Structure formats: structure tokens, C-alpha cells
N, C-alpha and C positions, 0 to 999 in steps of 0.2 A: 566334431570340432569346432563348429562355428559357436554351439551351445556353449562352451568352455572360453571361448573368446568373449561373448558378450557377458557370462558372468565376471569374466576379470575385469572387463572394461568397468562394468557397475562397481565392482569392489574400488577400482581406482578411484572412481568418480567420487564415491562415498567417503574416500580417505581427505578429500580435499574438506578439511574442517570448515565450518563459517567462523569469521571472525567477528567479534562482538565487544563493543566499547561503550561503557556507560550507558547501558540499557535495561530496561524491565521488561523480562519475557515471562510471559506466563507458563506455569510447569506444563499444560497440556498444550499448548503451542509448539509449532514446530519452523525451524529456521534450517533450510537444505544446504546441501554442500556447495561451498564456493563463495557463498553470499557475504558481503560485508555490512553491517549495521552500526551506526554510531550514533547515542544519543535520542533511540527510540524507546517507545512503548509498545508493547506486541500483547494485546488481551487473548481472553481466552479461545481456545479452538481455531485460532487464526493460522495462517503457516507462509512463510515466505519463501518461493521455491529456489531452484540453484541459480548459482553465478548472479544474484542481485546486488544493487547497491542502494542502500536506504538510509538517510542522515537526516538528523531531526525532524522525526515524524512520529505521529500518535496514531498508531493503526487499532482499531476496534476490535470486535468479538465476531467470530465466525467469518472472517475474511480469508479470501482466496488470493494470493498473489503468485502467476505464474512465472516461469525462468526468466532470466535475463531482463528483469525490470531495473529502471533507474528511477528514484523517488528523491526527491528534494536536492541538496548540493548547496554549494556558496553561491553568492550573485556576487555582483560587481558594482562600483559605483559610474553608473554611465552618465550623471549627471556633473561629473568632478573632469578637470584637465585628462586626466588618464584613470583609466578601468584596471591598471594594476594595482597587485594587493601590496606591495613594495610602499604604498603611501596614504595607508591607514594602519590603524592599531593591530595588534595582534601577530599572532607567528603566521608565516607563510612558507611556501614550500621551497622559496628563493633565499629565505633566512636572510631578509635584508629589509629591514625598514628607512626609508628616507626621511618620512613625516610619521606620525601617529596620530592623524586625524578619525575620529570617532565614526566607526561604521560597523554594523552588524550584518555578517555577510550570508548568516543564516536566517532566514523565514522558517516558522514550523509549518509542515506538510500536516493536513489533518484527513484521515480516512477513515470513515464509518464503520458501521457494523454491517456484517452480510456483502461487503461490496467484492465482486470479483474484477479482477486485474488480470487481462490476457497474456500470453507470451510477449515480452519485448517491448512493453509500453513506459513510456516517458513521462514523468509528472514535475511538471515545474514547484520548484520550491515554493510555498506560500498557499498552495492551492488547498481548496476543501472539497474532498469527494463524499456526499452524504451516504446515509444509510442504503443499502439495498441496488446500488448504481452497479451496471458493468460496463467494463470499458474494453473495446475490441483491441486485439491484437496488432501490434505495432503503432499503436496508437500515440498522438505526442499531446499531453494534455496541457494545457495554458491558462485553462480558466475553471471557477468554480463549477461543480456537478451537482445537479438536486438530487432528491430522495427517487431510487428507482429508474432513473434515466438511464438509455443505452447510448454511449457516446464512441464514436470511431471515428481516425481518417488523422491526417497531418496538414494543419492541427485538427483535432479531435472536434467534431461537433455533434450535436445532438441529432440521434438516428431515430428515437421513439423513446417512450415510456414504455416500462414492463408490463404496466397494469392502468385501469382506468384511475382517476383521481379519488373517487371514493375508496377504491380497492387499497391505494397506497395510501390513504389517511388511517384506515382501519388496522393496516400492517403497521404503519409506526406506530400507533397509539396502543398497539399489543406488547409492544417493549418485548416479544419472546427472548429475545438473546440476553437479556437480563434475568429470566428465572433459572431456576435450579436446575441440575441436569435431571431430576425427575420428573420436575414439571415440562420440561422441553422433551422429554423421552414420550412424555403422555400426548403431547400437542403436535408431536411430529408424525403420528400416526396417519395425519390429515395434511401433510405438507405436501404431496403430492396431487394435491386437490384444492387451490387457493379459493373457489367458490365454497366448498365444504367447509374450508378452515376458518374462512371470514363469517360464514352463516352462523357459526358456533359462538360467535364473539358477543 
């Protein structure tokens, strides 16, 4: 009986289709149930988990985004008299504009290749997360993150680098994520041994 309930619950979850608008999604990438994406690009072999909201973002190859993440979104004019959207140009949730001052509420967020975002990560609009970075679950990212860095916390802070600087340089220069599927399949035989992989470069 418990097994049947589990299967039914999984089917109901999958029935919540993702909402995708004005986005370029690679055919071999995946957006899971209940996620909402607007004005994004998602490159090959990357995935977005369940119940995520991602707006105005560019996401690279082989990137993993866990469930319940929020990336990007609208900003508000903090140096004006009011932060309300009813005082600048464009449509807003209140369907009212007292004035039409120029303001772009959407800054593009960039997430590189082979990045991993843990469950429930929040990423401020306009942030850049470079290749190979890892963000711990529940983190709130408000600053740019360098390649192969591990960040966590609220606000997120640098915990460590995944590898030494020499190894990071070789991995970045290898651009393995740009290669063909056949080339990647061959190189990936050594992906579980970083030293062996970089020694072959």
C-alpha cells in the first residue's frame, strides 16, 4: 500500500508541468516539474530541478540546479523617492503607472558550465557564477563567484576552492564541456581522478 501511495505521489508531482516562456532550452537539457522559467537560456546537459523560479538568466553546459532554487528576478529603484513599480515604465502587477520613468528591473544572471547549486539556493539578479563553482544548499548568493569555488551561507561566503590554482587553470583551459559527445565520453573515463585527467593534458 505504501509503495502504491509513493508511486501515485510521484506521478502527481510529474503532472505539474514546468512553465517556460521566451527561453532557449537545449534538447538534451531538462526542466523538472513545477519550475517557472522566463527569458533564460539553458545549454546542453544542464538541468533545473523541481519548483525552481529562474528569470533573465544564462546557464551553461553540464550545470546542475537542485530543487526550490530562485535565480534572478526584478529589482526596484532604491535611490528614487519610491521603490514601487508604479513609478517607472513597463507593465507591473498593479496594472497602474503614475509615471513612466526609465528603469530596467531585470539584470541578467550568468551561471557558467559545470556549476552545482544545492537545494533552495537563492541567487540575486545580476550575479555571475563562474565555471565549476559549487553553492551549498540554502545559500543566498549576492556576489560574483569565481571558478571552482565553494560558497555557502547567508549571505554566501567563500568556503574553499575545489582544487589548487594550477589544477583549476588546466581544467578551465581544457574546455571539456565544449567538446563533442564522443570526445567527452572518451575523456570522462578519467573524470573520477583529477590528477590523472590533468596529467594527460
